[in-house]
VOGU-3710 file (C-alpha; in Angstrom, 3 decimals, decimal comma):
1> mcralyslav> -39,598/16,757/-0,255  -36,892/17,553/2,118  -37,910/14,766/4,495  -38,273/12,206/1,497  -34,637/13,428/0,444  -33,372/12,910/3,885  -34,769/9,499/4,315  -33,289/8,620/0,800  -29,981/10,145/1,501  -29,775/8,217/5,051
11> msmqllcfdg> -30,685/4,903/3,331  -27,959/5,783/0,575  -25,282/6,630/3,258  -25,814/3,137/4,828  -25,436/1,468/1,404  -22,873/3,686/-0,286  -20,498/4,913/2,399  -17,247/3,229/1,992  -13,631/3,406/3,374  -10,898/4,611/1,059
21> agcikinrps> -11,967/7,921/-0,164  -12,858/9,340/3,552  -16,382/8,046/3,705  -16,909/5,756/6,652  -19,658/3,869/7,829  -19,258/3,023/11,289  -22,944/3,132/12,735  -22,974/6,886/12,904  -24,662/8,432/9,800  -22,864/11,716/10,394
31> vccitsyasr> -19,388/10,137/9,839  -19,124/10,565/6,377  -16,679/12,555/3,921  -18,711/15,740/3,571  -19,454/16,446/7,140  -16,282/18,241/7,442  -17,223/20,951/5,068  -20,500/21,189/7,159  -17,943/21,391/10,189  -16,696/24,575/8,889
41> ynaastnvyv> -19,658/26,222/9,689  -21,378/25,899/13,155  -22,394/22,452/13,198  -25,112/23,006/15,719  -26,852/25,585/13,492  -26,565/23,961/10,238  -29,784/22,762/8,686  -29,902/19,150/8,874  -31,189/18,745/5,466  -28,582/20,875/3,840
51> rtlmhfscml> -26,008/18,770/5,777  -27,637/15,776/4,515  -27,639/17,132/0,950  -23,944/17,520/1,118  -23,400/13,999/2,416  -25,454/12,621/-0,532  -23,710/14,603/-3,017  -20,384/13,750/-1,761  -21,255/9,961/-2,018  -22,339/10,474/-5,556
61> fyktkairhi> -19,324/12,434/-6,339  -16,837/9,422/-4,980  -18,921/6,704/-6,466  -18,658/8,030/-9,855  -15,031/9,071/-9,795  -12,782/6,395/-10,954  -9,612/5,620/-8,768  -6,884/6,155/-11,092  -3,833/5,343/-9,169  -3,283/2,994/-6,732
71> ryvginygtq> 0,025/2,066/-5,029  1,165/0,660/-1,894  4,408/-0,668/-0,131  3,880/-4,350/1,143  6,223/-6,923/2,133  7,093/-10,439/1,269  6,863/-13,349/3,917  8,965/-16,245/3,328  8,932/-19,139/6,059  12,246/-20,873/5,460
81> fsaspsadqv> 13,655/-19,909/8,852  14,470/-21,682/12,159  12,452/-19,130/14,398  8,931/-20,225/14,581  6,681/-17,193/15,514  2,839/-18,015/15,431  0,703/-16,999/12,605  -1,059/-14,711/15,339  2,195/-13,086/16,160  3,191/-12,495/12,526
91> vallrrqsit> -0,220/-10,721/11,980  0,037/-8,799/14,905  3,472/-7,747/13,538  2,154/-6,639/10,524  -0,552/-4,595/12,039  1,710/-2,988/14,436  3,780/-1,903/11,403  0,774/-0,789/9,418  1,592/-3,016/6,499  -1,366/-3,074/4,152
101> nirlydangt> -0,038/-5,538/1,679  1,742/-8,969/1,857  2,881/-11,499/-0,492  3,090/-15,275/0,546  5,506/-17,604/-1,285  2,536/-20,252/-1,017  -0,977/-20,326/0,353  -0,262/-21,260/4,003  -3,787/-22,043/5,498  -2,504/-21,186/8,995
111> ilqalahtgi> -1,332/-17,725/7,982  -4,413/-16,996/5,645  -6,786/-17,801/8,578  -4,821/-15,452/10,854  -5,078/-12,701/8,423  -8,939/-13,043/8,196  -10,731/-9,778/9,169  -7,490/-7,750/8,924  -8,202/-6,004/5,660  -4,621/-6,694/4,561
121> qvmvtvpnte> -4,519/-7,459/0,971  -2,976/-10,646/0,379  -1,151/-12,310/-2,596  -0,733/-16,035/-2,585  1,760/-17,969/-4,637  1,377/-21,183/-6,500  4,940/-22,523/-5,698  7,082/-23,909/-8,546  6,779/-27,450/-7,270  2,812/-27,307/-7,808
131> llsvgqsnas> 3,093/-25,487/-11,187  3,239/-28,485/-13,396  0,009/-29,920/-11,761  -1,879/-26,707/-12,053  -0,734/-26,214/-15,368  -2,018/-29,692/-16,462  -5,809/-29,084/-16,613  -8,811/-26,837/-15,884  -9,631/-29,298/-13,099  -6,149/-29,162/-11,316
141> avnwvntnvl> -6,491/-25,365/-11,437  -10,121/-25,380/-10,032  -9,159/-27,605/-7,294  -6,091/-25,111/-6,392  -8,455/-22,341/-6,323  -11,029/-24,102/-4,073  -8,465/-25,174/-1,630  -6,131/-22,154/-1,417  -8,320/-19,225/-2,326  -12,264/-19,938/-1,820
151> aylpatnita> -11,712/-21,571/1,531  -10,451/-18,342/2,949  -12,695/-15,607/1,259  -14,297/-13,466/2,129  -12,688/-13,165/5,582  -9,124/-13,139/4,070  -8,591/-10,420/1,734  -7,033/-12,371/-1,122  -6,484/-9,896/-4,080  -3,868/-11,611/-6,306
161> icvgtevltt> -2,193/-15,039/-7,281  1,501/-15,185/-7,978  1,963/-18,114/-10,541  5,380/-19,222/-9,765  8,510/-17,448/-8,779  11,239/-16,518/-11,389  9,773/-19,400/-13,396  11,282/-18,125/-16,761  14,779/-17,814/-15,578  15,053/-20,668/-12,990
171> dpnaalvlvp> 12,742/-23,427/-13,869  12,662/-24,400/-17,787  10,365/-27,297/-17,379  7,984/-25,415/-15,420  8,045/-22,468/-17,980  6,432/-24,535/-20,509  3,241/-24,723/-18,428  3,491/-21,207/-16,808  0,925/-19,444/-19,400  -1,712/-22,627/-19,377
181> amkylrvall> -1,625/-22,533/-15,594  -2,323/-18,848/-15,521  -5,173/-19,241/-18,156  -6,685/-22,250/-16,235  -6,662/-20,384/-13,105  -8,239/-17,430/-14,523  -11,266/-19,762/-15,768  -11,447/-21,075/-12,192  -11,859/-17,477/-10,804  -14,247/-16,687/-13,735
191> asnlsaniki> -16,436/-19,682/-12,654  -16,561/-18,431/-8,936  -17,144/-14,669/-10,043  -13,858/-13,682/-8,812  -11,793/-12,580/-11,669  -12,600/-8,784/-11,266  -11,247/-8,905/-7,605  -8,194/-11,294/-7,951  -5,548/-10,630/-10,434  -3,061/-13,259/-11,743
201> stsndaslil> 0,368/-12,702/-12,648  4,056/-14,307/-12,113  7,282/-12,773/-10,699  10,242/-12,403/-13,039  13,915/-11,963/-12,263  15,614/-8,847/-13,742  18,036/-11,077/-15,582  15,450/-11,798/-18,031  16,021/-8,422/-19,497  19,102/-8,420/-21,842
211> dsfppsqayf> 21,289/-5,506/-22,566  19,931/-3,412/-19,812  22,224/-0,422/-20,157  21,671/1,897/-21,615  17,959/1,375/-20,555  16,670/2,402/-23,855  18,329/-0,680/-25,631  16,980/-3,308/-23,387  15,071/-5,955/-24,537  13,576/-9,412/-23,193
221> nksltssilv> 15,487/-12,749/-23,736  14,447/-13,434/-27,334  14,496/-17,319/-26,759  11,349/-16,894/-24,594  9,675/-14,053/-26,415  7,286/-15,653/-28,869  6,782/-18,956/-27,146  6,118/-17,667/-23,608  6,664/-14,070/-23,377  4,268/-12,557/-25,669
231> pmldflnstg> 1,391/-14,948/-24,761  1,920/-14,272/-21,152  1,981/-10,367/-21,494  -1,160/-10,553/-23,781  -2,959/-12,552/-20,850  -1,785/-9,895/-18,200  -2,740/-6,929/-20,623  -6,264/-8,569/-21,372  -7,118/-9,234/-18,009  -6,061/-5,974/-16,432
241> sffmlniycy> -3,225/-7,457/-14,385  0,434/-6,176/-13,921  3,940/-7,435/-14,788  5,841/-8,499/-11,704  9,754/-7,720/-11,539  12,212/-8,651/-8,920  15,014/-5,899/-8,711  18,070/-6,769/-6,523  20,300/-3,676/-6,568  22,734/-5,304/-4,171
251> diykksngvi> 23,351/-8,296/-6,566  23,935/-6,045/-9,418  26,109/-3,635/-7,560  28,071/-6,628/-6,438  28,611/-8,051/-9,709  29,730/-4,808/-11,255  33,064/-5,208/-9,157  33,237/-1,300/-8,495  31,808/-0,196/-11,716  28,559/0,939/-10,212
261> lldyallnpi> 28,881/3,311/-7,171  27,583/2,383/-3,828  25,721/5,652/-3,316  24,015/5,103/-6,964  22,826/1,689/-5,917  21,729/2,895/-2,456  19,624/5,405/-3,941  21,756/8,110/-2,022  22,346/11,563/-3,432  25,156/11,448/-5,905
271> tpdnvvtdsn> 27,168/14,450/-7,557  26,458/15,752/-11,058  29,428/14,052/-12,352  28,089/10,650/-11,333  24,562/11,056/-12,789  24,381/8,389/-15,445  23,278/9,473/-18,964  21,328/7,067/-21,480  23,157/8,217/-24,789  20,056/7,586/-26,968
281> tlfqyhnlfd> 17,324/9,174/-24,840  19,402/11,772/-22,837  17,576/10,422/-19,927  19,612/11,131/-16,571  19,587/8,356/-14,057  20,270/9,211/-10,334  20,139/5,844/-8,950  20,151/2,013/-10,002  16,651/1,164/-9,280  15,320/3,641/-11,791
291> avldacyfal> 17,617/2,454/-14,485  16,689/-1,064/-14,026  12,978/-0,448/-14,091  13,080/1,661/-17,013  15,075/-1,027/-18,817  12,004/-3,248/-18,126  9,632/-0,278/-19,454  11,706/-0,295/-22,631  11,552/-3,911/-23,025  7,820/-3,900/-22,637
301> aqlkystlpv> 7,526/-0,868/-25,319  9,395/-3,031/-27,597  6,978/-5,768/-27,537  4,222/-3,062/-27,618  3,072/-3,400/-24,293  3,955/0,206/-23,011  1,067/0,949/-20,693  1,157/-2,443/-18,999  1,610/-1,559/-15,236  4,689/-3,004/-13,389
311> viseagwpsg> 4,796/-4,146/-9,726  8,089/-4,502/-8,054  7,536/-8,000/-6,265  10,956/-8,035/-4,567  13,338/-5,272/-3,637  15,751/-5,153/-0,554  19,219/-5,081/0,565  20,960/-7,729/2,799  22,243/-6,682/6,346  24,694/-9,766/6,423
321> gdssdkeatd> 26,510/-12,161/4,314  29,795/-13,863/4,149  33,317/-12,364/3,752  32,451/-11,452/0,092  29,476/-9,146/1,115  31,194/-6,487/2,601  28,465/-3,949/1,769  25,855/-6,244/3,319  25,407/-4,280/6,454  22,805/-3,150/8,805
331> enastfisnl> 23,567/0,661/7,888  23,417/-0,134/4,043  20,234/-2,120/4,424  18,435/0,686/6,501  19,745/3,321/3,942  18,378/1,313/0,897  14,873/0,423/2,354  14,437/3,936/3,611  15,370/5,749/0,472  13,690/3,133/-1,691
341> iahvlnnsgt> 10,279/3,660/0,296  10,602/7,392/0,164  11,338/7,229/-3,760  8,578/4,935/-4,314  6,082/7,108/-2,292  7,004/10,478/-3,803  5,533/9,547/-7,156  8,426/10,909/-9,112  8,452/7,890/-11,353  11,458/7,113/-13,598
351> pkrphttvsm> 12,790/9,413/-16,556  10,730/7,203/-19,060  7,620/7,235/-16,907  7,687/10,330/-14,776  5,031/10,334/-12,084  3,793/6,984/-12,770  2,796/5,153/-9,447  4,458/1,740/-8,949  3,688/-0,592/-6,048  6,369/-2,770/-4,502
361> yimelfnedl> 6,829/-5,614/-1,942  9,916/-5,233/0,389  12,205/-8,163/0,773  11,317/-9,286/3,298  9,640/-9,699/6,762  12,323/-12,028/8,372  15,746/-13,522/7,584  15,374/-16,896/6,081  18,498/-18,678/7,506  17,231/-22,172/6,056
371> kvssasakny> 17,091/-20,978/2,494  19,250/-22,954/0,271  21,087/-19,929/-1,369  23,920/-17,595/-0,676  24,707/-16,205/2,712  23,602/-12,558/1,867  20,164/-13,939/0,083  19,441/-15,275/3,897  19,725/-12,114/5,224  17,177/-9,730/3,575
381> glfngstlhp> 14,846/-9,674/6,641  13,699/-6,471/8,515  12,842/-8,324/11,671  14,286/-10,961/13,858  11,808/-14,097/13,634  12,504/-14,968/17,316  12,046/-11,695/19,049  9,963/-10,033/16,426  12,230/-6,831/16,915  13,666/-4,853/14,167
391> iyslrlsnag> 17,035/-6,042/12,905  17,777/-2,299/12,111  16,172/1,051/12,350  14,530/2,689/9,429  14,870/6,478/8,756  11,396/7,173/7,032  9,656/10,262/6,359  6,309/10,932/4,655  5,495/7,254/4,863  2,914/7,750/7,735
401> pllandtttq> 2,638/4,855/10,188  4,250/2,369/7,725  7,153/0,514/9,588  7,409/3,563/12,059  6,648/1,295/15,142  10,164/0,082/15,243  11,338/1,397/18,604  10,540/1,037/22,337  9,419/4,587/22,758  5,875/5,187/21,376
411> lyclaksgas> 3,577/8,176/21,126  -0,326/8,045/20,637  -2,938/10,832/20,064  -5,891/10,056/22,237  -9,137/11,548/23,044  -9,049/13,507/26,219  -10,779/11,986/29,196  -13,815/14,305/30,090  -14,022/15,871/26,648  -17,503/16,676/25,782
421> qdelqialdw> -19,229/14,067/23,639  -20,399/16,690/20,916  -16,994/18,006/20,664  -15,559/14,581/20,087  -18,230/13,505/17,797  -17,475/16,558/15,509  -13,719/15,830/15,842  -14,226/12,159/15,123  -16,280/13,261/11,896  -13,586/15,377/10,650
431> acgigranct> -10,783/12,759/11,251  -12,657/10,031/9,325  -13,804/12,582/6,797  -11,810/15,359/5,363  -8,964/14,261/7,787  -8,965/10,910/5,790  -7,950/8,763/8,704  -8,320/5,124/8,101  -11,367/4,093/10,318  -11,956/0,725/8,839
441> aiqpgqlcye> -11,214/-1,007/12,276  -13,861/0,932/14,095  -16,760/-0,014/11,867  -19,132/-2,707/13,143  -17,720/-5,982/13,276  -14,210/-5,064/12,931  -11,477/-5,338/15,348  -11,613/-2,004/17,224  -15,429/-1,364/17,076  -15,805/-2,513/20,584
451> pdtvqahasy> -16,091/-0,582/23,094  -18,739/1,138/20,924  -18,251/4,637/22,309  -17,639/8,027/20,950  -14,425/8,217/23,151  -12,877/4,942/21,976  -13,591/5,444/18,487  -12,153/9,024/18,563  -9,254/7,835/20,055  -8,680/5,298/17,403
461> afnnyyqknn> -9,499/7,861/14,631  -7,253/10,684/16,173  -4,313/8,345/16,673  -4,600/6,988/12,965  -4,669/10,742/11,811  -1,668/11,615/13,996  0,407/8,604/12,907  -0,522/8,936/9,323  0,819/12,460/9,090  4,065/11,724/10,813
471> rvsgscdfng> 3,221/13,330/14,195  3,485/16,719/12,788  3,221/19,505/15,403  -0,647/20,387/15,720  -1,853/17,118/14,469  -2,731/15,957/17,831  -5,074/18,773/18,987  -8,655/18,380/17,328  -9,697/21,752/18,843  -8,532/20,870/22,065
481> vatisttnps> -10,052/17,448/22,707  -7,290/15,377/22,030  -3,726/14,611/23,858  -0,463/12,862/23,417  0,113/9,806/25,373  3,120/7,240/25,760  0,687/4,680/27,005  -0,441/2,055/24,329  -4,115/1,910/24,140  -4,175/-1,308/22,235
491> tgvcmypgss> -6,274/-4,046/23,685  -6,582/-7,767/22,781  -6,921/-7,707/18,782  -7,337/-3,955/18,472  -3,822/-2,834/17,805  -3,051/1,041/17,550  -0,320/2,009/15,130  2,466/3,425/17,397  5,546/5,824/16,345  9,006/6,495/17,304
501> sngtsnltsa> 9,788/9,882/19,115  12,747/10,720/16,812  10,936/13,298/14,767  12,168/12,352/11,123  9,210/13,955/9,457  9,633/16,041/6,238  6,212/17,339/6,822  5,635/20,773/8,011  2,537/22,037/9,536  1,068/25,691/9,822
511> ntmanftsgn> -1,206/24,916/12,546  -2,681/22,151/10,541  -5,420/21,137/12,903  -5,980/24,386/14,554  -9,749/25,499/14,610  -10,779/22,916/12,141  -14,577/23,662/12,506  -14,079/27,227/11,411  -13,679/28,601/7,852  -9,698/28,147/8,065
521> stnlttadgn> -7,831/26,167/5,445  -7,157/22,525/6,760  -4,300/22,054/4,380  -0,989/20,051/5,088  2,017/21,639/3,346  4,529/18,898/2,347  8,160/19,453/1,912  7,754/20,034/-1,783  5,844/22,971/-1,252  2,738/21,349/-2,477
531> snntssstsl> -0,638/21,931/-0,425  -2,981/18,797/-0,140  -5,721/17,883/1,996  -3,569/15,255/3,221  -0,060/14,048/2,148  -0,570/12,036/-0,938  2,052/9,585/0,001  0,520/8,549/3,194  -3,133/8,488/1,689  -1,736/6,062/-0,842
541> lygissfsls> -0,381/3,724/1,678  -3,896/2,746/2,249  -4,458/2,176/-1,381  -6,316/5,481/-2,120  -5,994/7,500/-5,143  -4,787/11,003/-4,418  -6,999/13,945/-5,346  -8,767/16,850/-3,917  -11,993/18,551/-4,164  -12,332/21,609/-6,118
551> pfhilfsllv> -15,119/24,084/-6,071  -16,230/22,764/-9,609  -16,308/19,196/-8,200  -18,596/20,281/-5,365  -20,785/22,543/-7,463  -21,237/19,609/-10,145  -22,064/16,888/-7,384  -24,559/19,167/-5,911  -26,188/19,779/-9,431  -26,501/15,976/-9,644
561> vlsftslf> -28,354/15,755/-6,294  -30,626/18,829/-7,252  -31,441/17,332/-10,650  -32,075/13,960/-9,010  -34,479/15,859/-6,313  -36,410/17,307/-9,216  -38,026/13,658/-9,633  -39,912/14,240/-6,444
//
């Protein structure tokens, strides 16, 4: 019976192991999430059938547990600039910066091809200029999907279609066909059995929300409510999609003519006297971003869509402008983006929706000097399109490897040369398992699978864990088989995320990695005092729901397996 269970479990591991919850299929059956529990005991003496049973129970648990909250920090990629980096250079930059989500303002075939096999989640856009055509008939929508989506699947990970950009506030003619276009595209996706994997939405400017302060009295433009907004919200709600909102705190701050404090707009700490209170709800607002987002939540609630998720489709701060843009500086841009990323990732939510996860796309990858717009609107980029170097440095903490690779001094965590293969395998199991490193790239057929050696795979997993946990002291030890190096181990298409050496981490470590094969705790202690298997903010950068295994969960999953074995 044990041998039959072992065979069944191995077969199941090959079918069910997946990246995202710590279970990794990389052609080594021992690399799955529960291995780390077995590793707390003497791995060499642990009965193979017991370890297999634990593997199998882990997989059953993860496959049956719904992923409740998925969030990410992505970036917008516009192409209205005179610099001309190749698509491959752009994708290499995204990978170096550990950017997992990107929004395109079109469906450019060259960049979509370059994004193939990277795992980066892509939102393509139906440009406003094509909206009238797509909204005319189902045939037009089918043709658009075939040309701009199906042609790149499954190699390119297209997960959403944005139908137009700020259509309701900038293009009244196209607004009339917005909802029909969304519905036609949905039908086209249904016909290709893609509707569950690719969501459809449209971006909206915050000016669509009227009387936005105090947030509790905000409402949507009533001239659009019954004719377009309600049908659109019905569509988003019924298809499990999300409402997309652009929040430009700089523009709101500038138009206030000094009424709004700069620190309030930049998400900097403010004194109690400057905290803004909503007189209707008594909610207190410490920054402009939360106030605008809550205005959207209240406006949605007024139309009975209080549970509809909101994704921030554009948010940023310009680093330059004309003589009227005195606060459009590198320093302010760095402050705003750094503070906003930290705010989104700390899961604090807003006063109206506390602890509600929200995803966002930073505005934007490169400056767009050819954009027909204001001077400041051309300067939202994080990177120089010619040199691919950062325009300014960010001060990030608890963001793992995201946008951390922006200096010339890099640190990497690699497997020690000459280390025991068995010890490396155990450490590799731990990193890809309970350590929750993202080991997707070392799966068969992926960019870092070759060379197929324990040494190479361990180096990639060690480094991913090290960067993910902000290079905290002790996070590059792995029981003595890892070492810190300044040599970039990236080769060809296999890119290792790097890091700056400025030590801006807010994570603290109490010998996190010491003796991970013993019964000692392997928790990380975060700045807020909470103890987790890994930092929740960093795990969610990879689109993973944050949760931990309690003794009850382990016992329950084991009971499921024992019940299953009774069939034998």
